[in-house]
C-alpha positions in Angstrom: 0.8 8.2 -13.3 2.3 11.4 -11.9 1.4 13.3 -8.8 1.7 17.0 -9.6 1.0 18.7 -6.3 0.2 18.0 -2.6 -1.4 20.5 -0.3 -2.3 20.2 3.4 -6.0 20.9 3.8 -6.1 20.0 7.5 -3.6 18.8 10.1 -4.4 17.4 13.6 -1.8 16.3 16.1 -3.3 13.3 18.0 -1.0 13.0 21.0 -3.0 10.2 22.7 -2.5 7.9 19.7 0.9 9.2 18.9 0.1 10.2 15.3 -0.4 13.2 13.0 -3.6 13.1 11.0 -3.4 14.9 7.7 -6.1 15.6 5.1 -4.3 16.3 1.8 -5.5 17.7 -1.5 -3.5 15.8 -4.2 -3.5 17.0 -7.8 -2.6 14.2 -10.3 -2.6 13.2 -14.0 -5.7 11.2 -14.7 -6.5 8.1 -12.7 -6.6 7.9 -8.9 -3.1 7.3 -7.5 -2.4 4.1 -5.7 -1.7 4.0 -2.0 1.9 3.0 -2.7 2.4 6.0 -5.0 0.9 8.3 -2.4 3.1 7.0 0.4 6.2 7.6 -1.8 5.1 11.1 -2.8 4.1 12.1 0.8 7.3 10.7 2.3 9.3 12.8 -0.2 7.3 15.9 0.1 7.1 16.1 3.9 10.4 14.3 4.8 8.6 11.4 6.6 9.6 7.8 6.9 7.6 5.8 4.4 7.0 2.9 6.9 5.4 5.3 9.4 2.7 6.5 6.9 -0.7 4.8 6.5 -3.0 6.0 3.8 -6.5 5.6 5.3 -8.7 6.8 2.4 -8.4 8.2 -1.1 -11.5 9.9 -2.6 -11.5 11.1 -6.2 -14.6 12.1 -8.1 -15.2 10.8 -11.6 -13.2 12.8 -14.2 -11.5 14.9 -11.6 -7.8 15.4 -11.4 -7.8 16.0 -7.7 -8.0 13.5 -4.8 -8.8 14.0 -1.1 -6.5 11.8 0.9 -6.6 11.0 4.6 -3.2 10.0 6.0 -1.9 9.1 9.4 1.8 9.5 10.2 2.9 7.6 13.3 5.9 8.6 15.3 7.3 5.0 15.5 6.4 1.4 14.8 5.0 0.8 18.3 2.5 3.6 17.9 1.5 2.2 14.5 0.2 -0.9 16.1 -2.8 1.2 17.4 -4.1 1.6 13.8 -7.0 -0.5 12.7 -6.0 -4.0 11.7 -7.6 -3.9 8.2 -5.7 -0.7 7.3 -2.4 -2.2 8.4 -3.3 -5.4 6.4 -3.8 -3.3 3.2 -0.3 -1.9 3.5 1.4 -5.1 4.4 -0.4 -7.0 1.6 1.1 -4.6 -0.9 4.6 -5.1 0.5 4.2 -8.9 0.4 2.9 -8.8 -3.2 5.9 -6.7 -4.2 8.3 -9.2 -2.5 6.6 -12.3 -4.1 6.7 -10.7 -7.6 10.5 -10.7 -7.4 10.7 -14.4 -6.4 9.9 -17.2 -8.8 6.7 -19.2 -8.1 7.1 -22.2 -5.9 4.8 -25.0 -4.8 3.3 -23.9 -1.5 2.3 -27.4 -0.2 3.5 -30.9 -0.6 0.3 -31.8 -2.3 0.8 -29.1 -4.8 4.3 -30.4 -5.5 2.9 -34.0 -5.9 0.2 -32.8 -8.4 2.9 -31.0 -10.4 5.0 -34.2 -10.5 1.9 -36.2 -11.6 1.2 -33.9 -14.4 4.8 -34.1 -15.6 4.6 -37.9 -15.5 1.3 -37.9 -17.5 2.8 -35.6 -20.1 5.8 -37.9 -20.6 3.7 -41.0 -21.0 1.0 -39.6 -23.2 3.2 -38.1 -25.9 
């Protein structure tokens, strides 16, 4: 999926919360771009730090090649803590999933490890 163009439709400097609020019109190829793709494209286009960008909402009509995207850019990590918890959780969840995909799966609990050992033992005795 490729993002073709990004235009600023509205920009508000919110000094009390230490952030810049942008409404962007994003032109793309086909399906709605993911938050991760949008963060990368916005960071490149506007020379922002990726970790300071939170994509609040992405709205794209059926069959349209254009999305309306609400983005908050925070000045630093301490100001970012003022964002709503569920928005921060969405972005952190994606980062954790990306990190877990690189690591091999491991047993999370001792009980899970015991069940794995039991299954190995059953397989050896049954066949």
